[in-house]
Each structure stands twice: as structure tokens, then as C-alpha cells.
C-alpha positions as CSV (number, residue, x, y, z in Angstrom):
1,X,148.9,88.0,131.9
2,X,151.1,88.3,135.0
3,X,149.6,85.4,136.8
4,X,152.7,84.9,139.0
5,X,152.2,88.4,140.6
6,X,148.5,87.6,141.5
7,X,147.8,86.4,145.0
8,X,144.2,85.0,145.3
9,X,142.1,87.4,147.5
10,X,138.5,86.8,148.5
11,X,136.2,89.8,148.9
12,X,135.2,90.6,152.4
13,X,133.6,93.2,154.5
14,X,134.2,94.2,158.0
15,X,132.1,92.3,160.5
16,X,129.0,93.9,161.7
17,X,126.8,96.5,159.9
18,X,126.4,96.7,156.1
19,X,125.9,99.8,154.1
20,X,124.0,99.8,150.8
21,X,124.6,102.6,148.2
22,X,121.5,103.0,146.1
23,X,121.1,104.9,142.7
24,X,117.5,105.7,141.7
25,X,115.6,107.6,139.1
26,X,115.3,110.6,141.5
27,X,118.5,110.7,143.6
28,X,120.9,108.5,145.6
29,X,120.5,106.9,149.1
30,X,122.7,105.2,151.7
31,X,121.1,102.6,153.8
32,X,122.8,101.0,156.9
33,X,122.0,98.0,158.9
34,X,122.7,97.2,162.6
35,X,125.5,94.9,163.4
36,X,123.1,91.7,163.1
37,X,121.9,92.9,159.7
38,X,118.3,92.8,161.0
39,X,117.2,96.5,161.1
40,X,118.0,98.9,158.3
41,X,117.8,102.8,158.2
42,X,118.2,105.2,155.4
43,X,121.2,107.4,156.5
44,X,121.8,109.7,153.7
45,X,120.2,111.2,150.6
46,X,122.1,112.7,147.8
47,X,121.3,114.6,144.4
48,X,117.5,114.3,145.1
49,X,115.6,114.8,141.9
50,X,118.6,113.8,139.6
51,X,118.9,110.5,137.8
52,X,121.6,108.5,139.5
53,X,122.7,105.6,137.3
54,X,125.5,104.3,139.5
55,X,127.0,105.0,142.9
56,X,130.2,103.1,143.9
57,X,132.7,103.2,146.7
58,X,136.4,102.7,145.7
59,X,137.4,99.2,147.2
60,X,140.9,100.5,147.4
61,X,140.1,103.6,149.5
62,X,137.7,103.7,152.2
63,X,135.1,106.5,152.1
64,X,135.9,107.5,148.4
65,X,132.8,107.6,146.4
66,X,132.0,108.1,142.8
67,X,128.4,108.8,141.4
68,X,127.3,108.8,137.9
69,X,124.4,111.2,137.6
70,X,122.3,113.1,135.1
71,X,121.1,116.4,136.5
72,X,118.7,119.1,135.4
73,X,121.4,121.8,135.2
74,X,124.6,120.0,134.4
75,X,123.4,117.2,132.3
76,X,125.4,113.9,132.4
77,X,128.4,114.0,134.8
78,X,130.3,112.3,137.5
79,X,130.8,113.4,141.3
80,X,133.2,112.3,143.7
81,X,133.4,112.4,147.5
82,X,136.5,111.8,149.5
83,X,134.7,111.7,152.9
84,X,132.1,109.2,152.6
85,X,129.5,111.5,151.0
86,X,129.8,114.5,153.2
87,X,131.0,116.7,150.4
88,X,130.8,116.3,146.6
89,X,132.8,117.7,143.7
90,X,132.0,117.5,140.1
91,X,134.4,116.2,137.7
92,X,136.2,119.1,136.0
93,X,136.1,116.9,132.8
94,X,133.3,114.4,132.6
95,X,133.2,111.7,129.9
96,X,132.8,113.3,126.4
97,X,133.2,111.9,123.0
98,X,135.7,113.5,120.9
99,X,135.2,114.2,117.2
100,X,134.6,110.9,115.5
101,X,136.7,109.6,112.5
102,X,135.1,110.2,109.2
103,X,134.0,106.6,109.0
104,X,132.1,106.6,112.3
105,X,129.0,108.1,113.6
106,X,129.3,111.0,115.9
107,X,128.3,110.1,119.4
108,X,127.2,112.4,122.3
109,X,127.1,111.1,125.9
110,X,123.5,110.9,127.2
111,X,124.6,109.5,130.4
112,X,127.4,107.6,132.2
113,X,125.8,104.3,132.9
114,X,128.7,102.2,134.7
115,X,131.5,103.0,137.0
116,X,134.4,100.5,137.8
117,X,137.5,101.0,139.8
118,X,140.8,100.2,138.0
119,X,143.5,97.6,139.2
120,X,144.7,97.6,142.8
121,X,148.2,98.6,141.5
122,X,146.6,101.7,139.8
123,X,144.9,103.4,143.0
124,X,143.6,106.5,141.1
125,X,142.3,104.6,138.0
126,X,138.7,104.4,137.1
127,X,136.6,103.4,134.2
128,X,133.4,104.6,133.0
129,X,130.8,103.1,130.5
130,X,128.4,105.4,128.7
131,X,125.2,105.6,126.7
132,X,125.7,105.4,123.9
133,X,128.5,102.8,124.0
134,X,131.7,104.5,125.0
135,X,134.7,103.6,127.4
136,X,136.5,106.3,129.3
137,X,139.3,106.3,131.8
138,X,140.4,108.4,134.5
139,X,143.9,108.5,136.0
140,X,143.3,111.0,138.7
141,X,140.5,109.4,140.9
142,X,137.5,110.7,138.7
143,X,138.4,114.4,138.5
144,X,139.0,114.2,134.7
145,X,138.1,111.7,132.1
146,X,139.6,110.6,128.7
147,X,138.2,108.7,125.9
148,X,139.6,105.0,125.4
149,X,140.3,105.5,121.7
150,X,141.0,102.1,121.0
151,X,137.4,101.3,121.5
152,X,135.5,104.7,121.0
153,X,137.4,105.1,117.6
154,X,137.5,101.5,116.5
155,X,136.6,101.4,112.8
156,X,134.3,98.5,113.5
157,X,132.4,100.2,116.5
158,X,129.3,101.0,114.4
159,X,129.2,97.6,112.9
160,X,129.5,96.0,116.3
161,X,126.8,98.2,118.0
162,X,124.4,98.7,115.1
163,X,125.1,102.3,115.0
164,X,122.0,104.5,115.0
165,X,119.7,101.5,114.6
166,X,120.2,100.3,118.1
167,X,116.7,99.9,119.9
168,X,117.9,99.1,123.4
169,X,115.3,100.3,126.0
170,X,116.6,103.4,128.0
171,X,119.4,103.6,125.2
172,X,122.3,101.8,124.1
173,X,125.1,101.5,126.7
174,X,128.5,100.1,127.7
175,X,128.5,98.2,131.1
176,X,130.2,95.4,133.1
177,X,133.7,96.7,133.0
178,X,136.0,94.0,134.4
179,X,139.7,94.4,135.1
180,X,141.8,91.2,135.4
181,X,143.2,91.3,139.0
182,X,146.4,89.6,137.6
183,X,147.0,92.2,134.9
184,X,145.8,95.8,134.5
185,X,146.2,95.6,130.9
186,X,143.5,92.9,130.5
187,X,139.9,94.3,130.2
188,X,136.5,93.1,129.5
189,X,133.4,95.0,128.6
190,X,129.8,94.5,127.6
191,X,128.0,96.5,125.1
192,X,124.2,96.5,124.8
193,X,123.9,96.2,121.8
194,X,127.3,94.9,120.6
195,X,128.4,92.1,122.7
196,X,131.3,91.2,125.1
197,X,134.8,92.4,124.0
198,X,138.3,91.9,125.4
199,X,141.5,93.9,125.5
200,X,144.9,92.6,126.6
201,X,146.7,96.1,126.0
202,X,144.8,98.5,128.3
203,X,142.3,99.2,125.6
204,X,144.4,99.9,122.6
205,X,143.0,97.1,120.7
206,X,139.8,95.0,121.1
207,X,138.4,91.6,120.0
208,X,134.8,90.2,120.2
209,X,134.3,87.4,122.7
210,X,130.9,86.1,121.8
211,X,131.4,82.7,120.4
212,X,128.7,80.3,121.8
213,X,126.2,83.1,122.5
214,X,122.8,82.5,120.9
215,X,121.1,85.1,118.8
216,X,117.5,84.1,118.7
217,X,116.6,86.0,115.6
218,X,120.0,85.7,113.8
219,X,121.2,82.6,112.2
220,X,124.7,81.3,112.5
221,X,127.3,82.3,115.2
222,X,127.9,86.0,114.8
223,X,130.8,87.6,116.7
224,X,129.0,90.9,117.2
225,X,125.4,92.4,117.6
226,X,124.7,90.5,120.8
227,X,122.8,92.1,123.8
228,X,124.7,91.2,127.0
229,X,122.8,92.4,130.2
230,X,125.5,91.8,132.7
231,X,128.9,90.1,132.8
232,X,131.0,89.1,136.0
233,X,134.3,87.6,136.7
234,X,134.5,85.1,139.6
235,X,136.5,86.6,142.5
236,X,138.3,83.3,143.3
237,X,139.0,82.5,139.5
238,X,139.5,85.4,137.2
239,X,139.3,83.0,134.2
240,X,135.7,82.1,135.0
241,X,133.1,84.5,133.4
242,X,129.5,84.6,133.8
243,X,127.1,86.4,131.6
244,X,123.3,87.2,131.9
245,X,122.3,87.8,128.2
246,X,119.2,88.8,126.4
247,X,119.3,85.2,125.1
248,X,120.1,83.3,128.3
249,X,122.6,82.6,131.2
250,X,126.1,81.6,130.1
251,X,129.4,80.7,131.8
252,X,132.9,80.6,130.1
253,X,136.1,79.2,131.2
254,X,138.5,81.6,129.4
255,X,140.9,79.1,128.2
256,X,138.0,77.5,126.2
257,X,137.1,80.8,124.7
258,X,133.5,79.9,124.2
259,X,130.4,80.7,126.2
260,X,128.3,77.6,127.5
261,X,124.4,78.4,127.8
262,X,124.1,76.9,131.4
263,X,120.6,78.6,131.7
264,X,119.3,75.9,129.6
265,X,118.8,74.0,132.8
266,X,116.5,76.5,134.4
267,X,112.8,75.5,134.7
268,X,111.2,75.8,131.1
269,X,108.3,77.8,132.5
270,X,110.7,80.3,134.0
271,X,113.3,80.7,131.4
272,X,116.7,82.0,131.6
273,X,116.5,85.7,130.7
274,X,117.0,88.5,133.1
275,X,119.3,91.6,133.9
276,X,121.5,91.1,136.8
277,X,123.9,88.2,138.2
278,X,125.8,88.0,141.3
279,X,128.7,85.8,141.8
280,X,129.7,84.1,145.1
281,X,132.9,85.4,146.7
282,X,134.3,82.1,147.4
283,X,132.8,79.7,145.0
284,X,133.4,80.3,141.3
285,X,130.6,77.6,140.4
286,X,128.0,79.6,142.4
287,X,125.9,82.3,140.8
288,X,122.5,84.1,141.6
289,X,120.1,85.5,139.1
290,X,116.7,87.0,139.0
291,X,114.6,85.8,136.0
292,X,112.1,88.1,134.3
293,X,109.1,87.4,131.9
294,X,110.5,87.3,128.3
295,X,107.3,86.4,126.7
296,X,106.2,87.7,123.4
297,X,105.4,91.2,124.5
298,X,108.7,91.2,126.8
299,X,106.9,92.7,129.8
300,X,110.1,92.5,131.8
301,X,108.3,91.7,135.2
302,X,108.6,88.8,137.5
303,X,107.5,85.6,135.8
304,X,103.7,85.1,136.7
305,X,104.0,87.9,139.1
306,X,105.9,85.6,141.5
307,X,109.4,86.9,142.1
308,X,112.2,84.5,142.8
309,X,116.0,84.4,142.9
310,X,117.7,81.3,141.4
311,X,121.0,79.9,142.6
312,X,123.4,77.4,141.0
313,X,126.2,75.9,143.0
314,X,127.5,73.5,140.2
315,X,128.2,76.0,137.3
316,X,124.6,75.9,136.0
317,X,124.1,72.2,135.9
318,X,121.1,72.7,138.4
319,X,119.3,75.6,139.7
320,X,117.4,76.1,143.0
321,X,114.4,78.5,143.5
322,X,114.7,80.9,146.3
323,X,111.5,82.7,147.1
324,X,110.8,82.4,150.7
325,X,109.6,85.8,151.8
326,X,108.8,87.2,148.5
327,X,105.3,88.0,147.4
328,X,103.5,85.0,146.1
329,X,101.2,86.8,143.6
330,X,100.8,90.1,141.7
331,X,104.3,91.3,142.2
332,X,105.1,92.8,138.8
333,X,108.5,94.1,139.3
334,X,111.9,93.2,138.0
335,X,115.6,93.8,138.9
336,X,117.9,95.7,136.7
337,X,121.4,94.7,135.7
338,X,123.2,96.8,138.4
339,X,120.6,96.1,141.3
340,X,122.1,92.8,142.8
341,X,125.0,92.7,145.3
342,X,126.5,90.7,148.0
343,X,128.3,91.8,151.2
344,X,130.9,89.0,151.5
345,X,129.9,87.9,155.1
346,X,129.5,84.4,156.2
347,X,126.6,83.5,155.9
348,X,126.4,85.4,152.7
349,X,124.2,88.5,152.4
350,X,122.6,89.0,149.1
351,X,120.7,92.1,148.1
352,X,118.4,93.4,145.3
353,X,116.6,96.6,144.5
354,X,113.6,96.6,142.2
355,X,111.6,98.7,139.7
356,X,109.1,99.3,142.5
357,X,111.4,101.1,144.7
358,X,111.9,98.3,147.2
359,X,115.1,96.6,148.4
360,X,115.1,93.1,149.6
361,X,117.9,91.2,151.6
362,X,118.8,87.7,152.4
363,X,121.2,87.2,155.2
364,X,121.4,83.5,154.8
365,X,122.7,83.1,151.3
366,X,119.3,83.3,149.7
367,X,117.4,80.8,151.6
368,X,114.9,83.6,152.8
369,X,114.2,87.2,152.0
370,X,112.8,90.2,153.6
371,X,112.0,93.8,152.5
372,X,114.4,96.2,154.1
373,X,113.3,99.5,152.3
374,X,110.3,100.6,150.5
375,X,108.9,103.8,148.7
376,X,112.1,104.6,147.2
377,X,112.0,105.9,143.5
378,X,112.6,103.3,140.6
379,X,116.2,101.7,141.4
380,X,118.9,101.8,138.9
381,X,121.8,100.4,141.0
382,X,122.5,98.9,144.3
383,X,126.2,98.4,145.7
384,X,127.4,97.1,149.1
385,X,129.9,99.6,150.6
386,X,132.9,98.2,152.1
387,X,133.4,95.1,150.1
388,X,137.3,95.1,149.7
389,X,139.7,92.6,148.1
């Protein structure tokens, strides 16, 4: 890793209004605030009726958007806009698996689930994660996509992911693509199912990074077959990784090479299972999560119908419940893995979109919450536009 070339940068947004990019089961939306982040308005609607799994603005290029959608006519594809959403063009070659080696199952892209911009030194590079598990790279700003063969054709891929036995709801998927800001060759991905995997050579080779992760129904310490829900890299310390997993909340200091289950310090009646995780832009010890009910029937709703965000500021040694403003009963919704984000402001704005088509915002680092949008379709992703390194 070229640490000497890396200059610490803290994500920020321009002062004033905030824009949210929202992907839903029936289209994409842009929501904008006033300068004080007190009033919000839906400003744009795109691809109404199509499933939008992820909508992202390029942090290296203002107004450059990529959208992963599954449309009735085109099927799974990716659109790009170079003018902030005024005009959209479909990729001329969306992600598509090539013929699989004889020893692997043949995969067909059901949808692109995750979009991630590449390294700042590679301004046209993007990565895409698909369902089923696949990794693709674009070198031309999202116009064309190629298979990362080192992963997609890896001889152990079916072993890692469970092949055609995967029972992940909404389909197996590759997500949480992270690029080390010090070295474009250093990549992390999460596969549900499969686990966390790491490459130090731009995806040519991969190794499992799952030591320390529990598997509640599997004895021992297997290096694959895990179900990570969302993984993040601390902006101020790229060697600090956080993981919200099917089996708890974890943190890792990369030099240790092992995950610590810091969610064991969550209240026992709440547990530490959820989908999304948000990392503070200036404090590598601070993370936000949204727990869900993981009882015997796995209802995947707010525990006891009482939604709350939990925050740690000491790497998971303690957690604080943040529920002021949320409903206090019969709110049986949850927040999916791509549906939590922050705006980089001070005080920090934290945002979440739920399965009931609502968006909730806190502009005081989570101390209180208010609903800023309702009556949207089921929300699949939420990103803040304009957060730049």
C-alpha cells in the first residue's frame, strides 16, 4: 500500500442545502433541503415504475450520476447522467457474466445491486456488484463494464457463496465495495452469502477476510459462507473496518486481521443484527446502526415495533439509543443496507430510508429525528449527493 502518497481527507459537503438520492422499488427520487436543513422537497423523479437498487453521485465529478435499475423493457442495466439528472444514457455494455469455466456454475445477472466509484487517481473508474455475486469494473465512466475475472472466475467462488444453494432474501448479492484511498489496487467486497474478501492486486486474486466472524449455525471458524450485510471503511483511518453482519456488529483494525464482535455490548433485548451501518466522517471510533428484530421467525422489523438508531463513539464498547422523534409503538418497518447515510456537516446530518417509504433525518448527529418524506415506494437505497473527499 502506498501510504506515503495518501493525504488524510475528511468527507465534506458544501454549506447549505443537502440533496438526497433515493432508489426505490418503483423509481428514483431526488429530495432537497433548504439551507438550514429544516424543510425538504422532492425535486426530481426518474425511472418511475422501474426497480432502482442504487443511485450514486460521483464524488470526483459534480453532477455525474450512475443509476442501477431493472426496467421492464431493458432488464438489469445501468444508466449515467453527466448533467445532474437532466439527461440519462444507458450503458452500451451493462454488467454481464461471461461463459463460466467448466468447474463453476453459469451465472446470469438478475440486477446490479451496488455501485462504487473507483480511486480518486482513476477518475473514470467505477465498480458494480451484482446479484448473484459478481464484480464488474468500468474504465470509461460507466459506459461499458467488464467482468473482474479474478473473482467471477475464481475456482472457489461456488464454495465461498454456496452456489445454487444460497437462500438470501431478494437474491444473493455482492455489495460494500471499498477502495483503499491510499492504493487503487487494494479492494474489499462483501458477498451475501460468502463473506468479506480482499484483493491487493486490483482484483486479480482474492482471499477471505472473515476470521473472528460468528456463524451461529456452523461450528468452528470457517473462512467463507458468511452473510455480511454491510461493510464500511472509516474515512479518517482506512485500516479501520466496520461490519454489520447477519450474526452481529464487528470492527477490525486491519493489522490485526480479525473481526471483533463489538455488538455484544448492545442491549440484550435489542440484539446486534441489522442491515446498514454509517461511519462518522471524523471519528473512526463512531458508528451508527439500525437494529432489527432477528427473533425465531426473523420478521426483519424494528424490535418491539419501536424504531431506534444506536450510536457508539468508543469502537463499540458502549452504545446509546437515539429514538427521539421516532414512533414509540407499532412502527413495524426496517432499514435496508444501502439506506443510511450522512452529509458531512457539523453538526452531522444522518439520514435513513425505510421499507415503509419514509425518510427520516437528524441534523444534530442523531440526538433527535423527524420525518422529511413520506408515501414513497419501498426504499432500497439512500445516498447524500455532494459528499466529497
